[in-house]
C-alpha positions as CSV (number, residue, x, y, z in Angstrom):
1,M,57.4,142.3,101.8
2,S,60.6,142.2,103.8
3,S,61.1,144.8,105.6
4,G,64.2,147.3,104.3
5,F,64.7,144.8,101.1
6,E,64.7,147.2,98.0
7,W,62.4,147.1,95.0
8,I,64.1,148.8,92.6
9,C,62.0,148.9,89.6
10,E,62.9,149.7,86.1
11,I,61.2,152.2,83.7
12,E,61.1,152.7,80.5
13,P,62.4,156.0,79.2
14,P,60.8,157.7,76.5
15,T,61.7,157.7,72.8
16,K,59.7,160.9,72.0
17,P,59.4,164.1,74.1
18,D,57.2,163.8,76.0
19,L,57.6,162.2,79.4
20,M,53.6,161.1,80.3
21,H,54.6,158.1,80.0
22,V,57.5,158.2,82.7
23,R,55.2,159.9,84.9
24,H,52.2,157.3,84.7
25,Q,55.2,154.1,84.9
26,I,56.5,156.2,88.3
27,G,52.7,156.6,89.6
28,V,51.5,153.5,89.1
29,L,55.0,151.8,90.8
30,G,54.4,154.2,93.7
31,K,53.1,151.8,96.3
32,V,55.3,149.2,95.5
33,A,59.0,151.0,93.8
34,S,62.0,151.5,96.8
35,A,63.5,153.3,94.2
36,Y,63.7,153.7,90.1
37,L,66.1,153.2,88.0
38,I,66.6,154.9,84.7
39,P,67.8,152.9,81.2
40,D,70.2,155.2,78.7
41,N,69.7,154.2,75.4
42,H,69.4,150.6,76.5
43,V,68.4,149.0,73.3
44,G,70.5,151.1,70.8
45,R,68.1,153.7,70.5
46,A,67.8,157.1,71.3
47,T,65.4,157.8,74.4
48,V,65.3,161.0,76.4
49,S,68.2,161.4,78.9
50,S,68.0,158.9,81.6
51,I,69.4,161.8,84.0
52,A,66.3,164.4,83.1
53,V,63.8,161.4,83.3
54,A,65.7,161.1,86.8
55,H,65.4,164.3,87.6
56,E,61.7,164.0,87.0
57,V,61.5,160.8,89.5
58,D,62.9,163.0,92.1
59,R,60.1,166.0,91.7
60,M,57.1,163.3,91.5
61,G,59.2,162.6,95.2
62,G,60.8,159.3,94.2
63,R,64.1,158.2,94.2
64,S,66.0,157.6,91.2
65,I,69.0,155.7,89.7
66,A,70.1,157.0,86.6
67,C,72.1,154.4,84.2
68,L,74.9,156.1,82.2
69,N,76.5,154.1,79.5
70,A,79.9,154.2,78.2
71,R,78.8,153.2,74.5
72,D,77.6,156.8,73.7
73,R,79.7,159.1,75.3
74,N,83.3,160.6,75.1
75,A,85.3,161.8,78.5
76,L,83.8,165.7,77.5
77,G,80.1,164.0,76.8
78,F,80.5,161.9,80.6
79,R,82.2,165.3,82.5
80,R,78.7,166.9,81.4
81,D,76.4,164.5,82.4
82,L,78.4,164.8,85.9
83,L,77.5,168.8,85.9
84,T,73.9,168.1,84.8
85,G,73.3,165.2,87.8
86,A,74.8,167.7,90.0
87,A,72.4,170.6,89.0
88,Y,69.5,168.4,89.0
89,G,70.7,166.9,92.5
90,V,70.8,163.5,90.4
91,D,73.5,161.7,92.7
92,E,73.0,157.6,91.9
93,F,74.3,156.1,88.6
94,L,74.6,153.0,87.4
95,F,77.6,152.7,84.8
96,V,77.3,150.0,82.1
97,Y,79.5,149.4,79.2
98,G,76.6,149.1,76.9
99,D,75.0,147.1,74.1
100,A,76.8,147.1,70.2
101,P,74.9,150.4,68.7
102,V,72.1,149.8,66.0
103,S,74.6,151.7,63.4
104,G,77.8,153.6,63.8
105,A,80.8,152.6,66.6
106,R,81.5,153.1,69.8
107,T,83.8,156.0,71.3
108,D,86.0,153.9,73.4
109,Q,86.9,156.5,75.1
110,L,85.3,155.4,78.4
111,T,85.1,152.4,80.4
112,V,82.9,151.6,83.1
113,R,86.1,151.3,85.3
114,S,87.3,154.9,84.2
115,M,83.5,156.0,85.0
116,I,84.0,155.4,88.4
117,D,87.1,157.1,89.1
118,D,86.3,160.0,87.0
119,L,83.2,160.4,89.7
120,R,85.1,160.1,92.7
121,Q,87.5,162.8,91.3
122,F,84.6,165.3,89.9
123,S,82.9,164.6,93.9
124,Q,86.5,165.7,95.2
125,E,86.5,168.9,92.9
126,H,82.8,170.0,93.7
127,Q,82.5,168.9,97.6
128,G,79.9,171.9,98.9
129,H,78.1,172.1,95.4
130,A,76.9,168.7,95.2
131,G,75.8,165.4,97.5
132,R,78.2,162.6,97.8
133,F,77.4,160.6,94.4
134,R,77.0,156.9,94.5
135,A,77.7,154.5,91.6
136,G,76.8,150.9,90.6
137,V,77.9,148.9,88.4
138,T,76.8,145.2,86.7
139,T,77.8,141.8,86.9
140,R,77.1,138.3,85.6
141,L,76.6,135.4,87.4
142,Q,80.7,135.3,87.6
143,P,83.5,135.8,89.9
144,L,83.3,139.3,90.2
145,P,86.7,141.7,89.4
146,S,88.5,143.5,92.0
147,W,88.2,146.9,90.8
148,K,84.3,146.4,91.2
149,G,84.5,146.5,94.7
150,A,85.4,150.1,94.3
151,A,81.4,150.7,93.5
152,D,78.6,151.1,95.8
153,F,76.0,148.7,94.9
154,L,75.7,146.0,92.0
155,F,73.1,145.2,89.6
156,V,73.0,141.3,88.9
157,Q,72.5,140.4,85.8
158,V,68.2,138.8,85.3
159,G,68.2,135.3,86.0
160,F,65.3,133.2,86.3
161,D,66.8,130.4,89.2
162,L,66.6,131.1,92.7
163,D,69.0,128.3,93.7
164,Q,71.3,129.8,90.8
165,L,71.4,133.4,92.2
166,L,71.6,131.7,95.6
167,A,74.9,129.8,95.0
168,W,76.4,132.7,93.0
169,R,75.5,134.7,96.0
170,D,78.1,132.7,98.7
171,T,80.7,132.9,96.6
172,V,80.5,136.7,96.3
173,T,82.2,139.1,98.8
174,F,81.1,142.9,98.4
175,G,81.0,145.6,100.6
176,G,77.8,147.4,99.2
177,D,74.4,146.5,98.1
178,V,73.6,143.8,96.0
179,Y,70.4,144.0,93.8
180,A,69.3,140.3,92.1
181,G,68.2,141.2,88.4
182,V,64.2,139.6,87.6
183,M,62.3,140.5,84.5
184,V,59.1,139.6,84.2
185,L,58.6,138.0,80.4
186,P,56.0,139.2,78.6
187,S,55.5,137.1,75.8
188,A,57.2,133.2,74.9
189,S,58.9,135.3,71.9
190,M,60.4,137.7,73.9
191,A,61.8,135.1,75.9
192,R,63.3,133.3,72.9
193,K,65.1,136.4,71.6
194,L,66.4,137.4,75.1
195,V,68.0,133.7,75.0
196,A,69.6,134.3,71.2
197,D,70.5,137.9,72.3
198,I,72.5,136.8,75.5
199,P,73.7,133.2,75.5
200,Q,74.8,134.1,79.2
201,I,70.8,134.0,80.2
202,T,68.9,130.7,80.4
203,V,65.3,131.0,80.4
204,P,63.6,127.7,82.1
205,A,61.2,125.8,79.2
206,D,58.7,125.7,82.1
207,W,58.6,129.5,82.2
208,I,58.1,130.0,78.3
209,D,55.0,127.1,78.4
210,A,53.2,129.0,81.0
211,V,53.9,132.4,79.2
212,E,53.0,130.9,75.9
213,T,49.7,129.5,77.5
214,D,49.4,132.6,79.8
215,R,50.0,136.1,79.1
216,L,50.0,137.2,82.7
217,A,51.8,134.2,84.1
218,G,55.6,136.1,83.5
219,V,54.1,138.4,85.9
220,E,53.3,135.7,88.2
221,L,56.1,133.8,87.8
222,A,58.8,137.1,88.3
223,C,56.8,138.3,91.3
224,E,56.9,134.8,92.9
225,L,61.2,135.0,91.8
226,A,60.9,138.3,93.6
227,Q,59.7,137.1,96.6
228,G,61.7,134.5,97.0
229,I,64.7,136.5,96.9
230,A,63.1,138.8,99.1
231,D,62.9,136.1,101.6
232,S,66.1,134.5,101.3
233,G,67.9,137.5,102.8
234,A,70.7,137.0,100.8
235,F,70.1,140.2,98.8
236,D,69.7,143.7,99.8
237,G,67.0,144.2,97.0
238,V,65.7,143.1,93.9
239,H,66.6,145.0,90.2
240,L,62.4,144.5,88.7
241,I,62.3,145.0,85.3
242,P,58.6,145.1,84.5
243,G,58.3,146.2,81.1
244,V,54.8,146.5,79.0
245,R,53.1,144.7,82.2
246,Y,54.2,147.3,85.0
247,R,50.2,148.1,85.6
248,E,49.9,144.0,86.4
249,T,53.1,144.1,88.2
250,A,52.5,146.7,90.2
251,A,48.9,145.0,91.1
252,L,50.5,142.0,92.3
253,L,52.9,143.4,94.6
254,E,50.5,145.4,96.1
255,M,48.3,142.6,97.1
256,Q,51.2,140.4,97.9
257,R,52.6,143.2,100.4
258,L,48.4,143.4,101.8
259,T,48.9,139.7,102.7
């Protein structure tokens, strides 16, 4: 694996008041992960607070990035989350707009842009009581809006084509770290659902065919793509989403590191 290249592994937050599965994921991925991204109600279902899980990651000696979405909170709730993060020592956040909720409506009080502005103001107000907060945003494979240049790091949408990722990277100027998104496909049905739900994402037919034939093919293909991204030198790291295949993914990445 490339020296200095970051492997940010996404972990699945619990939907029940039990952190055992979180601890297991951290333990299994510990030898290969540079940091852990904790989603925030990412499938429209309530999960344990991403800040609480990030605190657990920190307690276990890992580095955490807590995702916060604009969908599920108003301005007061966001200020509460920042206070909680500061109290727990959680200082890296990924701000996202959030998918449509399963039920109910959005608050529409916050946007990703306003969350960045509010974070900067919060940092100024609490100098000496909290460390320097780092804010990240996401992007599709399209031109980057100028306001996103105020972020400290950038998470690129999941992709399955190295050439496409590199072509996009050549068009983007960004002062912070840029992490390419890579997902382990657990099944062909999951791949088809991903394409149906997110029109901007295309999964190559040969990936779908491979996963349909071999349930571990998704691990091998994702690790191969992630290593290609690392070797390219075009990105500062990869945002790897192993999902239910986190054990197999960790084992293969560790083997690659040893060789």
